[in-house]
C-alpha positions in Angstrom: -4.3 -15.0 -27.2 -3.5 -13.8 -23.7 0.0 -13.8 -22.5 0.9 -16.1 -19.5 1.3 -14.2 -16.2 4.8 -13.2 -15.3 6.1 -14.0 -11.8 7.1 -11.0 -9.8 10.8 -10.7 -9.6 12.7 -8.5 -7.2 13.2 -5.6 -9.7 9.5 -5.4 -10.6 8.0 -6.3 -7.3 6.0 -3.7 -5.4 8.4 -2.1 -2.9 7.4 0.2 0.0 8.7 3.7 -0.3 11.2 5.0 2.2 9.7 6.3 5.4 10.6 9.6 7.0 12.5 9.5 10.3 9.4 10.2 12.4 7.1 7.2 12.7 3.6 7.7 11.2 4.7 10.7 9.0 4.5 8.7 5.8 7.0 8.8 2.9 9.4 11.7 2.9 8.3 13.1 -0.4 4.5 12.8 -0.1 3.2 16.1 1.2 -0.2 16.7 2.9 -1.8 20.1 2.4 -4.7 21.5 4.4 -6.2 23.6 1.5 -6.0 24.0 -2.3 -3.8 27.2 -2.3 -0.7 25.1 -2.9 -2.2 24.1 -6.3 -2.2 27.6 -7.6 1.3 28.3 -6.3 3.0 25.1 -7.5 1.1 24.0 -10.6 -0.3 25.4 -13.8 -3.3 23.7 -15.3 -2.7 22.5 -18.9 -6.2 21.0 -19.6 -9.1 19.2 -18.1 -9.0 15.4 -18.5 -12.4 14.5 -17.1 -14.9 14.8 -14.3 -17.2 12.6 -12.3 -19.5 12.6 -9.3 -16.6 13.1 -6.8 -14.7 15.9 -8.6 -12.6 16.4 -11.7 -9.1 15.6 -13.1 -6.7 17.9 -14.8 -3.4 17.5 -16.5 -1.0 19.9 -14.7 2.5 21.2 -15.0 4.6 21.1 -11.8 6.4 24.4 -11.9 9.4 23.4 -9.8 10.3 20.1 -11.6 8.8 20.8 -15.0 7.0 17.4 -14.8 3.5 16.9 -16.2 1.3 15.3 -13.6 -2.4 14.5 -13.1 -4.3 16.4 -10.4 -7.5 14.8 -9.1 -9.6 17.2 -7.0 -12.2 15.5 -4.9 -15.3 17.2 -3.4 -15.4 16.3 0.2 -18.6 18.2 1.1 -21.5 15.8 1.6 -19.3 12.7 1.1 -20.5 9.8 3.2 -18.3 8.8 6.1 -17.6 5.3 4.7 -16.5 6.7 1.3 -14.3 9.3 3.0 -12.7 6.6 5.1 -12.1 4.4 2.0 -10.5 7.3 0.2 -8.2 8.1 3.1 -7.2 4.4 3.2 -6.4 4.4 -0.6 -4.3 7.5 -0.2 -2.3 5.9 2.7 -1.7 2.7 0.8 -0.8 4.3 -2.6 1.6 6.8 -0.9 3.5 3.8 0.5 4.0 2.0 -2.8 6.6 2.4 -5.4 6.0 0.6 -8.7 6.0 1.8 -12.3 2.4 0.4 -12.9 0.9 2.0 -9.8 -0.1 5.6 -9.6 2.4 7.6 -7.6 1.0 10.1 -5.1 3.1 13.3 -4.7 0.7 15.4 -2.6 -2.8 15.3 -1.1 
């Protein structure tokens, strides 16, 4: 039998992440990179998790923090404009949320 839905209380509610002092810059700890060179400098790939039409996903080790993270690399070449726009919107939304059941974006 299914469990009844739990009401969202203050501790488990989705909260926006803190914003940086400059408007429009996004959360202070979500970094944007213009190319993939940061990946080789800051992460070591542990193993491949999977791949699909848009790219592939690896389990990685973040060298500075020692954390294991998931890296999703997306092929942008040839992507339709509407899909690219949707992907950018998803990144903006996810980078503003802080909840244990929502994927946390560290860098893009």
